[in-house]
C-alpha positions as CSV (number, residue, x, y, z in Angstrom):
1,X,0.0,0.0,0.0
2,X,1.4,3.4,-1.0
3,X,1.4,6.5,1.3
4,X,-1.7,8.0,-0.4
5,X,-3.7,4.8,0.0
6,X,-2.7,4.6,3.7
7,X,-3.7,8.2,4.2
8,X,-7.1,7.7,2.6
9,X,-7.7,4.5,4.7
10,X,-6.8,6.4,7.9
11,X,-3.6,4.4,8.5
12,X,-1.4,7.5,7.9
13,X,-1.7,11.3,7.8
14,X,-0.3,13.9,5.5
15,X,-0.2,16.7,8.1
16,X,3.4,17.0,9.3
17,X,5.9,17.1,6.4
18,X,9.4,16.0,7.2
19,X,12.7,15.5,5.5
20,X,16.0,13.9,6.4
21,X,19.4,14.9,5.0
22,X,22.6,12.9,5.3
23,X,25.9,14.4,4.4
24,X,28.7,11.9,4.1
25,X,26.3,9.3,5.5
26,X,25.9,11.4,8.7
27,X,22.5,12.9,9.6
28,X,22.5,16.7,9.8
29,X,22.2,17.9,13.4
30,X,19.0,19.5,14.5
31,X,20.6,22.9,14.8
32,X,21.4,22.7,11.0
33,X,18.0,21.3,10.1
34,X,16.4,24.3,11.8
35,X,18.2,26.6,9.3
36,X,16.8,24.8,6.3
37,X,14.3,27.0,4.6
38,X,13.4,24.8,1.6
39,X,14.1,21.4,0.3
40,X,13.6,20.5,-3.4
41,X,13.9,17.3,-5.4
42,X,13.5,16.9,-9.2
43,X,13.4,13.9,-11.4
44,X,12.6,13.3,-15.1
45,X,12.6,10.5,-17.7
46,X,15.2,12.7,-19.5
47,X,17.5,13.2,-16.5
48,X,19.0,11.3,-13.6
49,X,17.5,13.6,-10.9
50,X,18.8,16.3,-8.6
51,X,18.2,18.2,-5.4
52,X,18.6,21.6,-3.8
53,X,18.5,22.9,-0.2
54,X,18.2,26.5,0.8
55,X,19.5,27.4,4.3
56,X,19.7,30.6,6.4
57,X,23.4,31.5,6.3
58,X,23.7,33.6,9.5
59,X,24.7,32.6,13.0
60,X,23.3,35.3,15.3
61,X,25.2,33.9,18.3
62,X,28.6,34.0,16.6
63,X,27.8,37.0,14.5
64,X,29.2,35.2,11.5
65,X,28.1,33.4,8.3
66,X,26.9,30.0,9.3
67,X,27.8,27.8,6.3
68,X,29.5,29.7,3.5
69,X,32.9,29.7,5.3
70,X,32.5,26.0,6.4
71,X,33.3,22.8,4.6
72,X,30.1,21.0,5.5
73,X,28.5,21.3,2.1
74,X,31.6,21.4,-0.1
75,X,31.0,20.2,-3.7
76,X,32.0,16.6,-4.2
77,X,30.5,15.5,-0.9
78,X,27.8,12.8,-0.8
79,X,24.3,14.0,0.2
80,X,21.3,11.7,0.6
81,X,17.7,12.9,0.9
82,X,14.5,11.5,2.2
83,X,11.1,13.2,2.2
84,X,7.7,12.4,3.6
85,X,5.7,12.8,6.8
86,X,6.1,12.3,10.5
87,X,3.7,10.4,12.8
88,X,1.9,7.5,11.1
89,X,3.4,8.5,7.8
90,X,6.8,7.7,6.5
91,X,9.7,9.1,4.6
92,X,10.9,7.8,1.3
93,X,14.3,7.9,-0.2
94,X,14.4,10.5,-3.0
95,X,18.0,10.7,-4.1
96,X,21.4,9.4,-3.1
97,X,23.5,12.2,-4.6
98,X,26.6,14.3,-4.9
99,X,26.8,18.0,-4.1
100,X,27.9,19.9,-7.2
101,X,27.1,23.6,-6.4
102,X,27.3,25.9,-3.4
103,X,25.7,29.3,-4.1
104,X,25.6,31.9,-1.3
105,X,23.4,35.0,-1.5
106,X,24.3,38.3,0.2
107,X,21.2,40.5,-0.5
108,X,20.9,44.2,0.0
109,X,17.9,43.5,2.3
110,X,17.0,40.5,4.4
111,X,19.2,37.7,5.7
112,X,21.9,36.0,3.7
113,X,21.1,32.5,2.5
114,X,23.0,29.7,0.8
115,X,21.8,27.2,-1.8
116,X,23.2,23.6,-1.9
117,X,22.4,21.7,-5.0
118,X,23.5,18.5,-6.6
119,X,22.6,15.5,-8.7
120,X,22.1,11.7,-8.5
121,X,25.4,10.0,-8.0
122,X,24.8,7.9,-11.1
123,X,26.4,10.8,-12.9
124,X,29.6,9.3,-11.7
125,X,29.0,6.7,-14.4
126,X,29.3,9.3,-17.2
127,X,33.0,9.2,-17.1
128,X,34.1,10.2,-20.6
129,X,32.3,10.5,-23.9
130,X,32.8,7.6,-26.3
131,X,32.3,7.0,-30.0
132,X,31.9,3.3,-30.8
133,X,30.2,0.9,-33.1
134,X,28.5,-2.0,-31.3
135,X,28.3,-4.8,-34.0
136,X,25.7,-7.5,-34.0
137,X,26.7,-10.3,-31.7
138,X,28.1,-8.0,-29.1
139,X,24.7,-6.8,-27.9
140,X,25.3,-7.1,-24.2
141,X,28.8,-5.7,-24.0
142,X,27.8,-2.1,-23.2
143,X,25.2,-3.4,-20.7
144,X,27.8,-5.5,-18.9
145,X,30.2,-2.6,-18.7
146,X,27.5,-0.3,-17.2
147,X,26.2,-3.0,-14.8
148,X,29.8,-3.5,-13.5
149,X,30.1,0.2,-12.9
150,X,26.7,0.2,-11.2
151,X,27.8,-2.6,-8.8
152,X,30.9,-0.5,-7.9
153,X,28.4,2.2,-6.8
154,X,26.2,-0.4,-5.0
155,X,23.4,0.1,-7.6
156,X,21.1,-2.7,-8.6
157,X,19.5,-3.3,-12.0
158,X,16.2,-5.2,-11.8
159,X,16.4,-7.1,-15.1
160,X,18.8,-9.7,-16.4
161,X,21.5,-8.3,-18.7
162,X,20.6,-10.7,-21.5
163,X,16.9,-9.8,-21.2
164,X,17.7,-6.1,-21.2
165,X,19.9,-6.5,-24.3
166,X,17.1,-8.4,-26.1
167,X,14.6,-5.8,-25.1
168,X,16.7,-2.9,-26.3
169,X,17.9,-4.9,-29.4
170,X,21.4,-3.4,-29.3
171,X,22.6,-5.0,-32.4
172,X,24.9,-2.9,-34.7
173,X,24.3,0.6,-33.3
174,X,26.6,3.6,-33.2
175,X,27.5,5.5,-30.0
176,X,28.7,8.9,-31.2
177,X,30.5,11.1,-28.7
178,X,28.1,10.2,-25.9
179,X,28.4,9.1,-22.3
180,X,27.7,5.3,-21.9
181,X,24.7,5.7,-19.6
182,X,23.1,8.5,-21.5
183,X,23.6,6.6,-24.7
184,X,21.8,3.6,-23.2
185,X,19.0,5.9,-22.0
186,X,18.6,7.5,-25.4
187,X,18.6,4.0,-27.1
188,X,15.9,2.8,-24.7
189,X,13.8,5.9,-25.5
190,X,14.0,5.2,-29.2
191,X,12.6,1.7,-28.6
192,X,9.7,2.7,-26.4
193,X,11.4,2.2,-23.0
194,X,12.5,4.5,-20.2
195,X,15.4,4.0,-17.9
196,X,14.1,5.0,-14.5
197,X,16.3,5.6,-11.4
198,X,14.5,4.4,-8.2
199,X,15.8,4.8,-4.6
200,X,14.9,2.0,-2.3
201,X,15.7,1.4,1.4
202,X,18.4,-1.1,0.4
203,X,20.0,1.1,-2.4
204,X,19.6,2.6,-5.8
205,X,17.8,0.5,-8.5
206,X,17.9,1.2,-12.3
207,X,14.6,0.0,-13.9
208,X,13.7,-0.5,-17.6
209,X,10.1,0.7,-18.0
210,X,7.7,0.4,-21.0
211,X,5.3,3.2,-20.4
212,X,2.6,1.4,-22.3
213,X,2.7,-1.8,-20.3
214,X,-0.3,-2.5,-18.1
215,X,0.4,-1.8,-14.4
216,X,-1.9,-2.6,-11.6
217,X,-3.0,0.0,-9.0
218,X,-2.1,3.3,-10.7
219,X,-1.9,6.3,-8.4
220,X,-5.3,7.9,-8.4
221,X,-5.7,11.7,-8.3
222,X,-9.1,13.4,-8.4
223,X,-9.9,17.1,-8.9
224,X,-12.2,18.5,-6.2
225,X,-13.2,15.0,-5.2
226,X,-10.6,13.8,-2.7
227,X,-12.8,11.0,-1.4
228,X,-12.3,9.3,-4.8
229,X,-8.5,9.6,-4.7
230,X,-5.6,12.0,-3.8
231,X,-6.4,15.7,-4.0
232,X,-5.5,17.1,-7.4
233,X,-4.9,20.7,-6.5
234,X,-4.2,21.9,-10.0
235,X,-4.3,20.4,-13.5
236,X,-3.4,22.1,-16.8
237,X,-3.8,19.8,-19.8
238,X,-2.8,20.7,-23.4
239,X,-4.5,19.0,-26.3
240,X,-2.7,19.7,-29.6
241,X,-2.8,18.1,-33.1
242,X,-0.5,20.7,-34.7
243,X,2.3,18.3,-35.3
244,X,0.4,15.0,-35.3
245,X,0.4,12.9,-38.5
246,X,-2.0,10.2,-39.7
247,X,0.8,8.1,-41.0
248,X,4.6,7.9,-40.9
249,X,6.7,6.8,-43.8
250,X,10.3,5.6,-43.4
251,X,12.6,5.6,-46.4
252,X,16.0,4.0,-46.1
253,X,18.7,2.2,-48.2
254,X,20.2,-1.2,-47.7
255,X,23.9,-0.7,-48.7
256,X,24.5,-4.4,-49.0
257,X,21.7,-5.4,-51.3
258,X,21.5,-1.9,-52.9
259,X,17.8,-1.8,-52.4
260,X,15.4,0.8,-51.3
261,X,13.5,0.1,-48.1
262,X,10.2,2.0,-47.7
263,X,7.5,1.3,-45.1
264,X,4.4,3.1,-44.0
265,X,2.6,2.8,-40.7
266,X,-0.7,4.3,-39.6
267,X,-1.8,5.8,-36.4
268,X,-4.6,3.3,-36.0
269,X,-2.2,0.4,-35.9
270,X,-0.3,1.5,-32.8
271,X,-0.4,0.1,-29.3
272,X,-1.2,3.5,-27.9
273,X,-4.7,4.6,-28.6
274,X,-6.3,8.1,-29.1
275,X,-8.8,8.7,-26.3
276,X,-12.3,7.5,-27.3
277,X,-13.8,10.9,-26.6
278,X,-11.6,12.6,-29.2
279,X,-11.2,9.7,-31.7
280,X,-13.2,11.4,-34.4
281,X,-11.9,14.9,-34.0
282,X,-8.2,13.7,-34.0
283,X,-8.9,11.6,-37.1
284,X,-10.3,14.6,-38.9
285,X,-7.4,16.9,-37.7
286,X,-4.6,14.6,-38.8
287,X,-6.2,13.3,-42.0
288,X,-3.8,13.1,-45.0
289,X,-0.8,14.2,-42.9
290,X,2.3,12.0,-43.4
291,X,5.5,12.3,-41.5
292,X,8.5,11.3,-43.7
293,X,11.7,9.9,-42.1
294,X,14.8,9.4,-44.3
295,X,17.7,9.4,-41.9
296,X,17.1,6.1,-40.1
297,X,19.5,3.3,-41.3
298,X,17.7,-0.1,-41.3
299,X,18.7,-3.6,-42.5
300,X,15.4,-4.8,-43.9
301,X,11.7,-4.1,-44.2
302,X,10.9,-5.8,-40.8
303,X,13.3,-3.6,-38.9
304,X,12.1,-0.5,-40.9
305,X,8.5,-1.2,-39.9
306,X,9.5,-1.6,-36.2
307,X,11.5,1.7,-36.3
308,X,8.7,3.5,-38.0
309,X,6.2,2.2,-35.5
310,X,8.3,3.3,-32.5
311,X,8.9,6.7,-34.0
312,X,5.2,7.3,-34.6
313,X,4.4,6.2,-31.1
314,X,6.8,8.8,-29.7
315,X,5.0,11.5,-31.7
316,X,1.5,10.3,-30.7
317,X,2.4,10.4,-27.0
318,X,2.6,14.2,-27.3
319,X,-1.0,14.6,-28.4
320,X,-2.1,15.3,-24.9
321,X,0.3,16.6,-22.2
322,X,-0.3,18.2,-18.8
323,X,1.1,19.7,-15.7
324,X,-0.4,19.3,-12.3
325,X,0.1,19.8,-8.6
326,X,-1.0,17.7,-5.6
327,X,-0.2,17.3,-1.9
328,X,3.3,16.0,-1.3
329,X,3.5,12.3,-2.4
330,X,7.0,10.9,-2.4
331,X,5.9,7.9,-4.5
332,X,4.8,10.2,-7.3
333,X,7.9,10.1,-9.5
334,X,8.9,10.0,-13.1
335,X,7.7,6.7,-14.5
336,X,4.6,6.6,-12.3
337,X,1.2,5.8,-14.0
338,X,-1.6,8.1,-12.8
339,X,-5.4,7.7,-13.0
340,X,-6.7,11.3,-13.3
341,X,-10.3,11.8,-12.4
342,X,-12.8,14.6,-11.9
343,X,-11.6,16.7,-14.9
344,X,-14.3,15.8,-17.4
345,X,-14.6,13.1,-20.0
346,X,-11.9,14.4,-22.3
347,X,-9.0,14.6,-19.8
348,X,-9.9,12.0,-17.2
349,X,-7.9,8.8,-17.8
350,X,-4.5,7.2,-17.8
351,X,-1.5,9.5,-17.7
352,X,2.3,8.7,-17.6
353,X,4.4,11.0,-15.4
354,X,7.5,12.4,-17.3
355,X,8.8,14.6,-14.4
356,X,8.2,15.4,-10.8
357,X,9.2,18.3,-8.5
358,X,8.9,17.8,-4.7
359,X,9.2,20.8,-2.4
360,X,9.1,21.2,1.4
361,X,9.0,24.8,2.6
362,X,6.9,27.5,4.3
363,X,3.9,26.3,2.4
364,X,4.2,22.7,3.4
365,X,4.9,19.7,1.1
366,X,3.7,19.8,-2.4
367,X,4.4,17.7,-5.5
368,X,4.2,19.2,-9.0
369,X,4.4,17.0,-12.1
370,X,4.3,16.8,-15.9
371,X,2.7,13.9,-17.7
372,X,1.4,12.7,-21.0
373,X,-1.9,10.9,-21.9
374,X,-1.4,7.2,-22.7
375,X,-4.4,5.1,-23.3
376,X,-3.8,1.4,-24.2
């Protein structure tokens, strides 16, 4: 049961926001915690996640700056963050990170502050940019290399390397001046998957997620109807067909056989479906529009059809996008599936979270998010 379900069932409350910060694996003292003005965490399917803390930077007793002349938050130090609630609630791991920036502010009016920000320690895997051809038959080499690096950082990966290689079909692909992990993340995106970083009690886990896969118990949020789900405080959807095609045509060339490869896929043949409420209006809006791709190298018609289908799916996923805000829910992270209700027939339904922002400050704990409509 997630925190929201526990709160709705009366087993937990969402009244006393709390956070815990560890620097160098040591909890910050209460005196320092009292100086924290705001805590923020951000994650996204496009990034590895990051954090920021804002603290009051003045010691009235010593009549000196509290942190800007100390080494407590020096860049390069490890910082781990948990967020959640006290009492019957709980705190979730948000990020195990590395401090990268220390930014003091000395304003003309008001008290001096200092901002401490950083990113997920998986950035340590970036190392150096590489340019490499991964020929067919060496599909899992890159994955093994990354998994070994993950183990050095005590990071788990929740799928078998061979299965991951098969899922991503890493046969004969080019890595051009990219970091290994970001190359793998981009490759996964091309094939309809997302690489999601998840923080668990026993460590960091890297997950391969297909956003269109059926998942039980989506997180339910309802606008002005909290008894039906979590309180959806704000929701701003956007419905656009401006760049949506009816079909996608992929034209390529097989350099071995000296043959033209041309395939065409239609919107109606995809796994992702246009919402039933707007099926007719979308069909009318995109009628006779064709997206043409000519820069994708493929080996045969079968691979071309798969690539064209994956490319069209990525376009269709942007038909409906939205941003929203709810009470602080640590489990609402990039990669979460939402069931949005109470916003009418058009926009109620299944949404996939693409980014989340968690903030604890003077206004309490809130979670903002971006998402895209995905009906299957």
